[in-house]
C-alpha positions in Angstrom: -30.6 -8.3 24.5 -28.7 -5.9 22.2 -30.4 -3.6 19.6 -29.0 -2.4 16.3 -30.4 0.5 14.3 -30.0 0.2 10.5 -30.5 3.5 8.5 -30.6 3.4 4.7 -29.4 6.6 3.0 -29.3 8.0 -0.5 -28.5 11.8 -0.7 -29.8 12.5 2.8 -27.4 15.3 3.7 -30.3 17.5 4.9 -31.3 15.1 7.6 -28.7 12.5 8.4 -26.5 14.4 10.8 -29.5 15.4 13.0 -30.9 11.8 12.9 -27.6 10.3 13.9 -27.0 12.8 16.7 -30.5 12.0 18.0 -30.2 8.3 17.7 -26.7 8.1 19.3 -28.1 9.8 22.4 -30.7 7.0 22.9 -28.0 4.4 23.8 -28.4 1.7 21.2 -25.7 -0.9 20.9 -25.0 -0.5 17.2 -26.0 2.1 14.5 -25.3 1.1 10.9 -25.7 3.5 8.0 -26.1 1.7 4.7 -25.6 4.0 1.9 -26.8 3.3 -1.6 -24.5 5.6 -3.6 -25.0 9.2 -2.3 -23.5 11.9 -4.4 -24.1 14.7 -1.9 -22.2 15.2 1.4 -24.1 12.3 3.2 -21.0 10.0 3.2 -18.8 12.7 4.7 -21.3 13.5 7.4 -21.6 9.8 8.4 -17.9 9.3 8.3 -17.4 12.3 10.6 -19.9 10.7 13.0 -18.1 7.3 12.8 -14.8 9.0 13.8 -16.4 10.4 16.9 -18.8 7.6 18.0 -17.5 4.0 18.0 -21.0 2.4 17.8 -21.7 4.1 14.4 -20.6 2.3 11.3 -20.9 3.0 7.6 -21.4 0.4 4.9 -22.1 0.7 1.2 -24.7 -1.3 -0.8 -26.3 -1.3 -4.2 -29.0 1.3 -4.5 -32.4 0.1 -3.3 -33.8 0.3 0.2 -34.3 -3.5 0.5 -30.7 -4.3 -0.5 -29.3 -1.5 1.7 -31.2 -2.8 4.7 -30.1 -6.3 4.1 -26.4 -5.2 3.8 -26.8 -3.2 7.0 -27.9 -6.2 8.9 -24.9 -8.2 7.7 -22.7 -5.5 9.3 -24.1 -5.8 12.8 -24.4 -8.6 15.4 -27.3 -7.4 17.6 -30.3 -9.6 18.7 -32.9 -7.0 17.7 -32.9 -5.1 14.4 -34.5 -1.7 14.2 -35.0 -0.1 10.7 -35.1 3.7 10.7 -35.5 6.1 7.8 -32.9 8.9 7.6 -35.6 11.6 8.1 -37.2 10.0 11.1 -36.4 10.5 14.8 -37.2 7.9 17.5 -39.0 8.7 20.7 -36.9 9.4 23.8 -37.6 6.0 25.3 -37.5 3.9 22.1 -34.9 1.5 23.4 -36.8 0.8 26.6 -40.0 0.4 24.7 -38.5 -2.2 22.4 -36.9 -4.1 25.3 -40.2 -4.2 27.1 -42.0 -5.5 24.0 -39.6 -8.3 23.3 -39.5 -9.5 26.9 -42.6 -11.5 25.7 -40.9 -14.4 23.8 -43.9 -14.7 21.5 -43.4 -11.2 20.1 -41.5 -11.5 16.8 -41.2 -7.8 16.1 -43.2 -4.6 15.9 -43.3 -0.9 15.0 -44.0 2.5 16.5 -46.9 4.9 15.9 -46.0 7.9 13.7 -46.4 11.7 13.7 -45.1 14.4 11.4 -42.5 17.0 12.2 -44.7 19.9 11.2 -48.0 20.3 13.0 -50.9 20.7 10.6 -54.4 19.5 10.1 -53.4 17.3 7.2 -50.5 15.9 9.1 -52.7 15.0 12.0 -55.3 13.3 9.7 -52.7 11.4 7.7 -50.7 10.1 10.8 -54.0 9.1 12.5 -55.0 7.1 9.4 -51.6 5.5 9.1 -51.6 4.4 12.8 -55.2 3.2 12.7 -54.7 1.3 9.5 -51.6 -0.4 10.9 -53.4 -1.5 14.0 -56.3 -2.9 12.1 -54.3 -4.8 9.5 -51.1 -5.6 11.4 -49.2 -4.2 8.5 -46.5 -1.5 9.1 -44.5 0.8 6.8 -40.9 1.9 6.9 -42.0 5.3 8.3 -43.1 3.5 11.5 -39.5 2.2 12.4 -40.1 -1.5 12.3 -38.1 -3.8 14.5 -37.6 -7.6 14.4 -35.8 -10.4 16.2 -32.6 -11.2 14.3 -33.4 -14.9 14.3 -36.8 -14.2 12.7 -35.2 -11.8 10.1 -32.8 -14.5 9.0 -35.5 -17.2 8.9 -37.5 -14.8 6.6 -34.5 -14.3 4.3 -34.4 -10.5 5.0 -36.2 -7.9 3.0 -37.4 -9.1 -0.4 -35.3 -7.7 -3.2 -38.0 -5.6 -4.8 -37.9 -1.9 -5.9 -41.0 -0.8 -4.1 -43.3 -2.1 -1.3 -40.4 -3.9 0.4 -41.7 -2.7 3.8 -45.3 -3.8 3.2 -44.1 -7.3 1.9 -41.7 -7.7 4.9 -44.4 -6.6 7.4 -46.9 -9.0 5.8 -44.5 -11.9 6.1 -43.5 -11.0 9.6 -47.0 -11.1 11.1 -47.3 -14.7 9.8 -44.4 -15.6 12.0 -46.1 -14.6 15.2 -47.7 -11.6 17.1 -46.1 -8.2 16.6 -46.1 -5.2 18.9 -47.9 -2.0 17.9 -46.1 0.5 20.2 -48.0 3.7 21.1 -44.7 5.7 21.4 -44.4 7.9 18.3 -41.6 8.4 15.9 -41.4 11.8 14.3 -41.0 11.7 10.5 -40.6 14.4 7.8 -43.7 15.8 6.1 -41.6 16.8 3.1 -42.9 14.1 0.7 -46.5 15.0 1.5 -45.8 18.7 1.0 -43.9 18.3 -2.2 -46.8 16.8 -4.2 -49.7 17.9 -2.0 -51.3 15.8 0.7 -54.4 14.7 -1.3 -52.4 13.7 -4.4 -49.9 11.8 -2.2 -52.6 10.0 -0.3 -54.3 8.9 -3.5 -51.0 7.8 -5.0 -49.9 5.7 -2.0 -53.3 4.1 -1.5 -53.5 3.3 -5.3 -50.1 1.7 -5.2 -50.9 -0.4 -2.2 -54.3 -1.5 -3.7 -52.6 -2.5 -7.0 -49.9 -4.4 -5.0 -52.7 -6.2 -3.1 -54.2 -7.1 -6.4 -51.0 -8.7 -7.5 -49.4 -6.1 -9.7 -45.6 -6.6 -9.6 -43.5 -4.1 -7.6 -41.3 -3.5 -10.6 -44.3 -2.3 -12.6 -45.5 -0.2 -9.7 -42.1 1.4 -9.3 -42.1 2.4 -13.0 -45.5 4.1 -12.6 -44.5 5.6 -9.3 -41.4 7.2 -10.8 -43.4 8.5 -13.8 -46.0 10.3 -11.7 -43.8 11.5 -8.9 
């Protein structure tokens, strides 16, 4: 069973080279970078990697994580699709962990636990809350490197074309298709977003957005508010 990694990018020159180098070393069958219109050196960095490593490909897509991920899937042929943020590194045995999970034919997809790249009390608390919430609800976020069987992805119609909460919506729909795997192996993601606006303020913002989404507020309205307060 083959596995493709799809990475959406938009001005990720500070992280993409390191993420690609790390991901290539893990032995995945395909790595597709789907760029949404970067104006920094991201494209040149990815193109340089493509020239060296045959399994890496670059595609362009309209800006928007959902659309970029869907375009990335179109560019690959693998049986399992793994969605990875450009500032996130997979654990050393990620490929083996996914292969073991999907040996069970009932498993439709899954996600990893998460930790942050800078040890801190806040980082430990936030990552624990994220992992615990995900296990209790069965809902994952993009930070947790979600994966899915290609057949299931196509049956679902891919990621919904919404400007925010596309990962939550996708995860919610995925768990209706069957059981998902909550892998204990941890991806390492950047703490930069939490540091930029402060951990407490960011926690309050994210929980408020998800609560309003749960109440039925449209992702378009939420995105407008998110951009205004960010």
